[in-house]
C-alpha positions, 0 to 999 in steps of 0.5 A: 499500500502506497504511503503518499507524502509531501514536498515543497513549492516551486519559485513563482518567478523562475523560468521552467528550464532554469538551472535547479541551483537557481530554482532552489534558491528561490523555491520558498517564494510561492509559499511565502507570497501566497500567505501575504495574499490571504491574511488580509481577507480572513480572521487569523488565528492568534499567535497564542492559540497556534502555540497552544495547539503546537504544544498539544501536538508535542504532547501527543507525540510524546504520548505516542513515542514514549509509549513506543519506547516504554512498551515496544522497543525494540520491536517494529511497532506498538500494539497500543491496546495491549501495551506491547510490541508487535514482533513479526512472526509472534503475532497473527499474520496481517498479510501484506501489512506485516511486510513493513516489519523487519525486526529492525525497530522500524518506528524508531528509525521512521521517527528520527527526523520527526524528533528534530522537526519537533525540537527534541534534539536531546531525544534525537541524539539518544535515538540515533545512539540506539539505532546504531547500538541495537538495529540489525539490518541482517535479519532472515525476514522477507520485507517489502521493498517499497515499504523498507525503502520509504520508511527505513532507507528514508528514515536513516537518510532523513536522520543523517540529513538533520544529524549533519545539520545539527553537527554543523550548528555546533551544539548536538551530534558533535560525535557523529561521523556519518554512521546513519549513512553507512547503515543506509548504504548497507541497506541499499546494497541489500535492496539492489538484488530485487532489481535483478529482472530483465525490465528493471522493475524491482521484485516486490519483496526481498529477504534482508539476509538471503536476497532473492531466489534462493531457497532460504529466501522464500521470495523471488517467485512474484510476477507482479508489483504495484506502480507506486511500489516500483515508481517510489524509489528514486528520491531515496536511491538518488539521495544515497548516490548523491550522499556517497558517490555510489552511482548505482542506486540512482541508475537502478531507480532511474531504470525503473522509472524509465520502464514505467514511462515507456509502459504507459498507455499511449493514447491516454497517458495513464498507468495501471495499478499493477504491472508484470515485472518481467513482461511489462504487461499491465495486470490491473488496468484501472488507473487513479491517483490513490492506492497502488499508483499515488507516490509514483506521480509524487516522485516524478514531480519531486525528482525534478525538484531534487535532481533538476532533471527536466525529463521528470517534469515532462513526464509529471506534466503529461501524466498530470494532463491526463489525470485532470482530463479523465480522473479528476471530476471535482471534487472527486477523483475516480479511477478509470480504465487506461484503454477506455479513460471516459469510463469509471472503474469503480464507484469508490475512492480510497483514502490514499488519494488524500495526498493529491491536493498537496501534490497539486499545490506543489504543482500550482493547480490550486482550485481542484486542490481546494475542492478535493480537500474540502470534500474530504474534510466534509467526509471527515466531519461526518465520520470523525476520520477518513474511512479507508474507502468511501463511495461516490455518495459518501457512504463508507465502503471500507470502514477502517482508519489506520490513522493515515497522515495524507489529509494532514499533509494536504492541509499543511500544503494548502495553509502554506500556499494560501495562508487561509486560516481556515486550514488551521481550524481543519488542523485543530479539528484533526487533533481533537478527533485524535484525542477524543477517538484514537487515544488510548493509554498506551498510545493511539490506536487505529480505528477498526470502524469509523462507524462504531468508533471501535479500535484496532491494536495498531499504531503504524510507524508512519503515524509518528513519521508523518502525522505529528510532523505535518500538524506541528508545522501547520501551527509553527512559525518560522522561528518555532523550528530550529532549521529552515524547513524550505531547504528540504524536500519531503519524501512520501514518508515525510522524511527530509532530504536537503535540496543541496543534493541537486548540485552534488555529484551532478554527473549522476543526472542522466537526461532521458534521450530515448523517451517520447513525450506527448505534445502538450499545450504550453499552459499545462507547463505554466502551473509548475512554477505558479505565480501567486498573483494568478493563483489568487486573482486579487481576491482574498476570499478566493479559497472560501468561494471554492469551498462554499458550494461543497459545504453540504456535499456529503450530507445532501450527497446528490451523485448525479450533480458530481459524477460525469454526465453527457454533454446532451444532458447538460444542454438539452435538460434531458432526463439522466439515464435510467438507474437500476436502483430505480427500475420497476418491471411494471412501469411502461416508461421504464420498459420503453427506456430499456427497449431503447437501450437494446435491453429486453425482458423474457419471462421464464417459466419459474416466474423469473424475468430475464434482462438481456441486452443486445447492444447492436439493438440499441437506438444509438451508441449513447443508448447502448452505453447507457444500457452497459451501465444499467446492466453493470448496476444490476450486478453491483446492486447484488454485492450491495444487497449482500452486505446489507444483509449482514448486521453491522459491527458493534462496540464494547467501550471500557469506560472505567478507570484508567480507560475512560472510554479510550479503548473500544473493541470491535464486537460481533452482533447477535441475531437475537436479543436487544438490538443496540442500533434501535435502543439505548446502550447498555452500560454496567460492570462485567463479571465472569459467569460460573460455569464460564461456558454458560451452558447451565444454570449459573452458580454464581447469580449474585455476581452477575446480577445487574452486571454484564456477564462474560461467557466463553464460547462453546459447548452449547448454543449462543441463545442457551448462554443468553437465557442462563445469564438472563435468568441470573439477572445479567443486563447483557452478555459478552461471549468471548471466543474460545479459539486462542489468538483469534482477532478481529484484525484477521477474522471476518465479523462474526455474528451469533445466530439463534438456536432454531427456536423462538428467541423473543424471550431474550431481551438482553443484548449479546455481543461477541468478541474474538480472543484477542479483544476478550483478553483485553477486558479479562486483563483489565479485570485482573489488574483493576477488578471493577471494569465497567463497559458500554455496549452500543452500536457506536462508541460514545463521545467521551464528554459523557464521562465529564464527571471523571478526571480526564485531562482537558486535552482529551475532552473538547472543551467546547460544550456544544461539541461535547453534547453534539449527537454522533452520526448514526451507524451506516451500512457498509455498502455502496450506491453505485455510480451510473458510469460503469462497464457491463460484462457480457452475460449477467443473470439477475432475478427480478419480480414485478415491483409496486413501489420505488422502495421495492426496487433493489435487486440481487444479482449473481456475478458468478454467472458471467459467461465471457463467451456470450456476446449479449448482455443478459440478467434474470431476477427471481422473486425469492432474492428480492429485498427492499431498498432502505428509504434513506437510499433514495433520500441520499441519492435523490435527483430532486429537492435539495440537491437541485441548487448544487446540481445547477451550480456544478452544471453551470460550471462544467458548461463554463469550463468546457466552453473555455477549454477547447481541448475538452470534448464531452462528445468523446465520451460516446463510444461507437458500437464497434469499439464497445464490442471490440473491448468486450472481453477487456471489460469482463476482465476488468470488472472481475478484477474490481470485484477482487480489488483490495487496497 
């Protein structure tokens, strides 16, 4: 998974082809000039308040870093819920997430330069000594080349950069003799065997001790890697070469970038997500700016900044032009197919794209940066954190949030570019949410589910490397940092590399003379070195005017107004294409629309109605395309239905001393008993039942009466356990898994079923905890005896515990915020966009429908038949489910969304008229083209179904 990071601005008065030494000398001009433009038109935050928030960031960092050093070091990461270190191989595997762990004290190395940025120079000196004394880079462990590069190699180089800076200042690090650099060089040589491929693209994983393709290496058989994995090496590898004079590192990184550039899709200038490292074939042909690609684009621009090579700038601008032409649909950034970029590849966005507004600031394209950032902020205000993925109408798609820093990064760069105090308020919100919902006694815990507020026993190293760095710099004045931050560039992991490397060992800089570049309008390059007078045209309220139309975009979420629609619909006022969710088999108008799209109904003997599309029978190419989208939506509605049939997770929140609501555990629901989503939460002290399995009448009813009973899974039905503890007077029950080591981190959500009998007699709430989460409560009982918990559908704001002695920085001091009602839990489902490709054969079971509320349909993607040339769908009565009413409210095409639609429609028309290079008509594909690409559509759809971050 790519971790996108930040960088720095470009000098606005510098010609595009100026020598980079001159550019570096004036690089701070853009950011400083923009600040003077803005402060005149906004209410600035006082120096005292900024200092207070900066000090709060320092305290938060101390809490996270101190707990890592106390409870986890020398392990790679801290497990903040269990207050211990995460050691590779000693914990249940988390799959690819564990590839970042190499038994090399990852969090300490990743945090080195953060210590200096936060003015903790003594701690930095101590940390460097620990790294040199304790860290071993020769472990027999398979690690991600990408993650090891950006976190460990980048961390060592960032630490070295600031160590020599401090040594030069004369107070600290006087003993330092490039030891971190020597470690970085050692690690660089350990990573080089990964590049032993015919293409020059590195293997995705390598064994630190044994390298690649040896029996003991346990790696080297992989064929695929992500674009970001292969394209996010040049900054660290080039810096290593410039620092040491060993040219080989920069040469290998350049070769990988050259290969990716040559393999771009030539007609769209886009790259896919996954590529075969041996053949160069695109394995996944969808393209976006989020997971899997993000930092590839980032490093092209920043390689130009650091190395001064025009070829990197030309490549970036070529890609950026394609991104803005196809992927950017302000405020959204939607994945498309590299061969058919007018068609969206999925209807959701992932959290990693939050870095892109910051990159756009560096590019100088400020308007879309403001728009996308504001959209993301609205999602955060709804869910407290940015979900790992969310749909185009802002529903949760993947509910996790591993404390990612990308949004804080973009907030920092937008503030540096605009000086708008609004972004200081955004940063303040981030601080409050982290303290309110993620802070636990032993650090900060990732969110298992942003809807429930439950935690995951995880605190990634990037949280310390990036989050606190960007938040501190957001509120810091120049004099608050002991060195000039403008003399450095940020890597994707926010490590600092000095810009003077651009003039060091310049013989390493090789111009690319073999690549062909797309001829672009010169205006595309004007953005690269922005002039603030152009960015902010004499209007101190410029950013506010861009943000204002998006203030309610999440709450009113009207997808039609913010997804791409056809030029004809804009200009003629025609109705949008029929959506599968609105289709009624008894509506004559709908049947006529289907006929126009080449879709016909066939009544089967078993009562089902089959939908079949013959694209060649459509009234026009546009109608055929609409038919493809309609059939695709039928499939996606099935996936949505299957998710909605599952009950959402619940939360167990420990509210007694010393937790005070700061530990939230993911709990599985029960299909019987009190429904916590419809009734008030249950709060009480916990007590273990006897017998512990709860399978017979309790022998300690006095111990569980009026309390929440803890029961072990196994030996009888869940409903029987519930009845036994209810008869003993318990007010609720928590069943703890008897499978030792099981965890919600690695196992799917478990929901308890009844016993096949009538369970109406069970009136208490019942929740299920896996062994790992259950042990947290059991350990708390052993240590504190009296443990009180809250059973609810969503973790409650800690303001409910105002009577407890909690530090003021944990509870928001704003009474309105304390009493604010939390948003209700949402189903982890996605409402689908109309712009999707269809597969060649699809079966969906339909029945006659009487109302719009009964229009949700199930489909069966597993019945796809690529050999067929027509689209088919059949629907059965037994599989019909009704759509929740709120689905129609949030995606309504009328009512409150109208104004937003009109504004966006007018904006789109204006932008089209002013840009002769944009042709909406290109979105209509000829029938021959559609049929020719049919197999590719099927492949892409099947890949989307399996898509993971």
